[in-house]
N, C-alpha and C positions, 0 to 999 in steps of 0.2 A: 503493499500500500503505500501511495506517496502522498503525505500528508500535506496540507496546505501551509505554504510559507509565506508570510507577509508582515510587512512592519508598519504601521498606522493605516492599514487599508484592510478592513473585515468587516463582517457583520456577526454581532452577537444577539442572541435572542433567549430572552428568559420567558420560561413557561411556568406559571405560577397559580395560585388559587386566589379568586376574589376575595378581597377582605382579610387577607392574611398579613397585611402590613408590607408587601414586598414593593410596593410603588416607590415608596420613599427610598428603600435601599438601592433599587434599580437606578433612581434618578441620580443617588449620590455617586454610583459608578460612572454615569455619564458625565457628571460634572467634574469628577477627579480627571477624567481624560481631557476634557477641556481645560483645565487648569494646567495640564502639562502642554498647551499649546497645540493640541491636535483637534481639528474641526469633528464634531459629533452631530449626528441626527437622529435623534430617538423618537419613537412612536410607541404610544401606549395604546395597546388594543383590548379592551375591556368590554364585558357583557352589559347589558341592559337589564340583566335579571338580579336578584339578589345575592348576598355573599354566599360562597361556595361554588360559584361558576368558575370556568377557566377564565385566565386574564394572560396576556403576554405582552412583553415590554420589549421592543426592537430597536437595537442601537446600531447605527451604521457609523464606524469610525473610518475616516478618510482624509488625509492629509491633503489631497489636492482640492478639499473644499467642495466636493458634490453632496448636497443636501438631499436629494431625493432618494427615494426607496431603490436600492439596487436590484434586488431581487436574489433569493438564495440566501442561505444561512450557513456561516462557517463555523460557529460554535453555539451549541444548545444548552442551556443551563435548565434542565429538566426537573422541576421541583413538583410537577402536577403528576400523580401516577394516572388519573383520568386520561390524559391526553397524550400519555408517553408514546404510544405507537405512532402517531401522527406527527408529533414532535421529532421523533428519531428518523422518520420517513425525509422529515423536511432538510435535514443536514446534507450539505454537498460532500461528495465522496472526497475523501482526503480531510475532512473537517473533524470537529472534535464534540464530544459529549461529557458534559459535567453533570454529576446526578449525586443524590443523596444515597449511599451505599449501606446504611444503618441496616435496612433489611435486605437480604439477598434477592436477586433479580435473575430469572432464568436465562441461560445463555441465549437462547432464541430470540429474547427481546434486545438484542444487540445487532449491530451490523458489522461485517468484517472489515468494511472498506472506511471506517471511522477510527479515530483515536477516543478510547473510553478512560475519563478519568472519575474515578470513585472516591467519594469522601463521606465519612459517617456523621453528617451533620447533626442529625437528630439527636444521636448519642452523644456528640460533644455537647450539645445545648442542653439535653436532661441532666447530663452530669455535672453542668456548672449553675444551672437556675433551677430553682424549686417552683417558681409561679408559672402556671400553663401559659400565660400571655408572655411573659418574658420569653419563655423558650421558643415561641413562634417568632417573636419580633426580633429576637437576637440571633436566631438561626439565619435569619436573611442577612444581618451585618457579618456574620460570621462567613457566609459563601462570598460576600463580597470581599473580605480581607483574603480569602484563598484565591480568588480570581485576581487579586491585585499583584499576588506572588506568580500565578501562572502566567500572567499577561505583563508583568514588569511594571506595574504602575507604582508608583513612588507611595510609601506609607505615609509620609510628611503632607502629601497633598489631602490626603482623607483626614488626618488630623487636624488640619486648618479648616477644612469644611466643617469638621464637627464642632470645633472653637466658634465659629462663625453662628451656626445653628443654634448651639446650646448656651450662648453668652449668658452668664449670670446663673446657669443652670448647671452647677458644677457636677452634681451627682449624675444627671443624663449623659454630662460629657465624659465622665469618666467610665461609666459602663458601655458606652457606644464604642469607646477607644479600646476597651478591654475585649470587646466582642470582636472587634476588627483583628486585634492581634491574636486571639485564639485561632482565628482562620488561617492568618499568616503563619504563625508557628507550625501548626499542623502541616500546611502546604510544604513549607520549607523541608521539614523533618521527613514527610512520607510520600511526597510527589516530586516528579519530575518537572523542573521548571528552570527557565521559562518555556512555554510552548512555541509551536512554529509560528502561531500568530501572536504578536506583542505590540506594546506602545513603547515608542521612544520620544523624548522630549523633542519638540518643534517650535516654532514661532509662525503658526499659520492662522491664528485667531484674530490676532490683530487689536483693533478696536471694537469688535462686533460684540453685540450684546446677545444674551440668551433668555428669552421670553415666549411667550405665547400670543396668539393673535387676540385672543378674548380679551386679555388685559391691556393689549395695546390699543385696540379699538376703543375700550373704555377710557382709556387717557387722551386717546384722539377727541372724543366727545366733551371732556373736559376743557381742554385747550381750545376746541372749537366752539365753546360758549354754550354748550347745552345746560339749561337749568331745569330742565322737566324729563324724567325718566319713568315710564310706566310699562310694566312688564307681567308676565305671567310665566312661571318656571316651566321650562321645556330643555331637554338635553337636543343639542349641546350647546346652547346659547345661554344659560342661566349665569354662567359666572361673568357675562359680559356686565350686566347691571350689578351684581355684586362687587366685581372690580371698580366699577363706576362710585358705588357708595363708599367703598374704602378710599379712593382717591379724593372723592368729595370731603369726606371727614378730615383729610388732611389738608386740601387746597381750597375749601369752598365754606370755610366757617369764618365768620366775622370776628376778627380778633378781640374786638370791644364787648359785643354781647354774648360771645359764644354761641349764636345761632346759626343755623345752616341756611347757606343762600342758594339752595337747591330744594326741588320737591321730588321724591323718589317713593314710587308708589306700587307697591306689589298687588297688581289688581285681582279680581275675581276669577277672571279668564282672559283670553286673548282679545274678545271683542270688547270688554271694557278698557283693556290697555291701549288698544288702538285708539279708541274713543277719546280716551283722556289725552293722547297725544295730539289727535286732530284738534280738539279744542284748545289745548295749550298753543299749538301752532297759529290758530286762527287769531289766538289772543296777543301774539307778537312773541311768545317765547321760542327758544329754540329746543325742541323736544325730539327725543328718539325713543322707540322700542327695540328690544331685541328679542328674535325669535327664531323658529326654524319652519320647515315645510308645512307640518300640520297647522302650526300658528297662522302663517300665510293665508292657508285655505279658510280659516275661520275670520280673517280679517279683511277679506277681500271687498265687500261692501263699504265699509268705511274707506278703504283705499281708493276705491272709485269715488266716494264722495269727495275727497282730498283732492284728488284729479281734476274733478270737473268743476267744483267750489273754488280750486287753485289755493290750497291751503299748504304751507311748507311742513313736511313730515320727513324725517330720517328712520328709516327701518334697516337694522343690520340682520341679516338673515345667515345664520350660521347653518349651511346645509347639512343634511344627512341621508341616509339612504330611505328610500321610499318605494313604492306609493304608500298611503295610509300611514300609520305609525311606522312601517318599513323595519330599519335596523338603526335605531336610535344612537347608537354608539359607532356606527360606522360612517365612511365618508363618501359623499358623491357630489357632482354638481349638477344637481337633478331638479332643481327649481328655476332654471332660466326662463321656460316659457311661462310657468306660473305667475313669475313676478314681472316679466317685460309686458304682459297683457293682463294682469291683476284686474280683477272685476268683470261685471257684464259690460257689454257694449263695447264700443270703440275706445281702447285706451292704448296708450305707450307709456311705458315708465323708463326713468333713467336708472341705469344698472352700473355700478362700480365693482371691478374685479382686482382686488389686491391680491397680491402674490405671496407675502409673509407678514410678519407682525409689523416691520416697519411701515408698509402700505396700509395695513390695517389701521395703523394711527393716522397716517396722512390722508386715506381716504374718509375715515370716520369724520375728520374735521372739515374737509373738503365737502362731504355730503350736507353737512349743516350750512355751509356757505352755498352750495348748489341749490338746496331746498328753500331757501329765501331768496336767492337770485331767481329761480324759474318757478316759485310758487307752485311746488308740487312734490309729490312724493319722491325721495331718493332711497334707493335699495343699495346697501353694502353687502355684496355676495361674498361672503367668506365661506368657509365650511369646516367640519370638525378637524381635519387635518392640520390645516392652519389655526384653528381656532383654540384647540385644547391641547396640541402638541408644542413643546418649547422648541423654538429654532434659533438658530444663529442669525442674525440680520444686522443691518447697519444701525448705528446709535439713531434714535429719534432727534429730529431737529426741528426747532420752533424760531421763527423770527419774531422778537417781542415787539418790532414795530408794525407787525402785522395786524390790520384792522379787521374786522368781520363784514362780510359782505351782505347787507341786507336787502339788497336789490332796490326796485321801484317802490319807495315808500314816501307817499306825499305827506308832507309837515303841515301844522297848522298854519304856518306863515303863508305857504304855498296856496292854501285854500282861502285864506283870509285875503290874498292878493287876487283872488278871482281865477285862479289856474283851473282849466276845465278837468273835472274828475269823473271819469268813466270806469268803473270798477273793471269791467271786462272788455275795455276797449283797447285796439292796439294803436298806439300813437306814432310809433316809428319802425313798424315793419318787421320787428323782431318777435312778434307774438304774446310778447309779455306786457301784461297790463300794469297800471298802477294800483297800489292798494293803500289803505290806512291801517293804523293801529286803532283798536276801539278806545275811544274817548280823546283822539286826535284834537277834534274842535267841537265846541259845544253846540255847534247846528249845521255845520258843512263836513262833508267826507263821510257820513253814514251810508251803509248800503246793507240790504238784506243778503244773507249768505243761505242758499237754498241748493239742494241736490237736483233742481229741476230747471229747465231751459229759462233763459232771461236774454234781454237786450244787452247791448254794451254798456248800458247805465244800471245794470243789476235789476231792472224791472221784470217781473213775472212775464214769461211769453212763451206761448207754444205754437208760434209762427214758424214755419219751415226755413224762411230765411234767416231768421234769427239763430237757428239752432246750426244751420250751416255755418254762418259766421263763427259762431263759438268753435265748433269742430275743426274748421280749418284754421283758425287761428291757433288751437291748440297743437295743430300739426306744425306750423310755423315756428310756434315755441320749442317744440321736439327738435326741428332741424336747427334752431339756434344752440341748443343743448350739445349738439355735436362737436360745437368749437369750443364749448366751456369745460367739457369733462376731460380727465386726464387721458392724452393721446397715446395711441400704440407706440411701442418701441419696436425698432426693427434691428435685426442681426443679420447683416449681408453675408454671403457666401465668398469664399475667396475667389471662386471663379464665376463666370456668367452660368446661370442653370435655368431649366424650365421648371423647376420644381420649387415649391413653397410649402410652408408648414405655418398653420396658425393655431394658436393656443392662448391659455389665459388662466389666471388664477393659480390654484395649488398644483396644476400640472408643470409650471414653470421649472422647479427644481430637477425634476425628472428629464424634462424636455432640454434644458441645458446640457446635460450629460449626453443624453441621445444624439445632440447635434456633433458633438465632439466626436463620439463612436462613430457615426454615420460617415463624417468628413474623413476619419482615419480610414475607413472601408471604401473611400473613393465616391460615396454620395453626398453630393454638395446640394444643400437647400437654403434658401432666402427664407428667415424666420421673421414672423410678426407676433409679437404677444399683445393682444386686446387688452386695454385696461377699462374699458366702459362701452355702454351702449346707450345712446345711438352711435352707430359706426361712424367715424369721420370719413371725408373723401377718400383718404390715403388707403383707406381697407379696400374699397372698390377698385383703386387703381393697382394695390398690390395683386388682388387676384387676376385682374386683367393681365398684368405683366408675365403670368405664368400659365404653362399649359395645364398642370396639376397643382392643387394645393391641398395638402393634408389638414384636416382639421381634428385636433387632438382635444378629447374631452371625456368626464368621467360620468357618463350616464347611457342608458341603453338605447334611446332613441335619436340619439344625435341633434340635442335640442339647439346647441350653437350652428350647427350645420343648417337646420332649418330656418333660423333666424337670418343668417347670411344670405340664403335663398330668398327668403320672403322679402327681406328689407332691402337687398340689392339687386334682386331679379337675375341673380347669377345662375347660368346654366346649371344644374345641379351635378352633371357628369364631371365638371372640372373640380369639384370638392370631394375629397376622399376621406371618408368617415375612418378615425381611428379611436375605437370606444372602449373604455375600461370601466366596469361597474359591480365587480364583486364587493365592494366596500372597503377594499383595501385601498391605501393610496397607489397611484399608478407608477410604475417603475420605469427606469430607462431601458431596461432590456425588453419590456413589453413593446414600447414606442419603437425602439430599434427593429425588433422582429417584425412588427406589423408593417413597418414601412419598406422593410427589404423584401418580405413576402410579396406585397402587391407590386413592387417594381420588378421582381423577377416574372410575374404573370404578363407585365405590360412592357416588358423590356423592348421588344421590338417595335411598336409604334412609337415609343418614346425615342428611340435611337433614330428612327426615320424623320420625325419632326425636328430633331436636333441638327 
């Protein structure tokens, strides 16, 4: 057997039982490698059921800096007997299996093409600790200690992390350090170390930070000026308002009175939460809600009201597997159509597609500006992979001189001076009317807000021409939005090519790696990362410049593909679907194989065209 040999380039996966306390230990392991200057991209794969179900934690260690899932497992830390067979089967030939050898396991349960490392973790823990809960929790730290020896991770890094985590709690600090060294001592005495895969100090993390997208989006809402948040708990978005509360407790408290300067409401359901946000937006507040696909379904009528009555609303949609309740703890990009055209009748909504926590921060703040500027709902389309997994990203940046873009808001002075005010009147061709805040003027500037048709001065009307005027003006506003939203980013191939690829959101890390792999294999593609809908004109130009364009997305029905065809009237034959939707984050290997397989079948036509 030829074992895998690699320094700072491997995938390790932990198979645990949900509720066993393993998550914090596994995260500690990932952070220790980061502290050694080696990029790590971890993903927590957990069930939507209660304690006792299987859970996994996959960490990719990659000095080159690739942060997407690679595919394959080089080392499995198998701590769950229920999933043993599947976990062992997942290991790449030549890889490593680390397991608790306290109880004997039949030889038939192992594979001859992997290296097996057994350590009596339960026995060590039981001999050291009397309390059953301590035995379980510290067993996790013991295996982290053993792995630190097997993979050559410095003990001092863990000890410093413990010191930071348990500052002022010396008893917890000492007990965790003791458990760590129990594992290290046993590994040094009884196991051959280091393994063929190991960690070596590097300097490839730089100034990047390690955080999750939900926390980043919440902080973006704070910096973006949100003063109202209304929400109803739903996986995987609940930690957005929870983090918003935490940041507001720190940054939004009046230092003189001690009173909070925000309103955060956990509503009785999704309908109530979006209703509160719409009401707050109408009243001039910057307001947002966070939810996922099932919540969007319940909110659609209020979303339609906000669209037609032209009320600023920000909705952070942390997408998950669907339909219905689907896979609440798995990731997908499956709400594009339901958000882009949410509600009944003719609607088109602005969608923003962040690729990582940094863009979650940026896009959340930008969404609040866009909602005010365009007087419409704005969706920030993140997903579970970005939202709940910690990711390396560039530090957040904010210009303190930046002002909030409140859009066309007519003042009392302008009204007093006799400026014409038509609440739903297009005065300059961009489709965006003027609005007033409630109470702006004692006698002027008021209007009825309704979900029914009205004329440009907000007077009730069911006349066909008035309805047409409103609907066509809303389309002009949508076209205006195409120039205001974050623009696509291009990555050109080294040589002219008839092939392009379009991707967005959480596909980005895997796509960046796939492009490098494909280039090395002699396949050149121009790449465009979409960052928003509506699509700017450059998207149409990009597609027109290529014979075939791959559209990479994480859903079954090719929703982005459908939107490109529908909005740009592109020949569907020019767009090739690359679809991944099993609930796990897409991998570079999947993208590469899908594109190579397609090109092998279409090689002759492409060669003739070239």
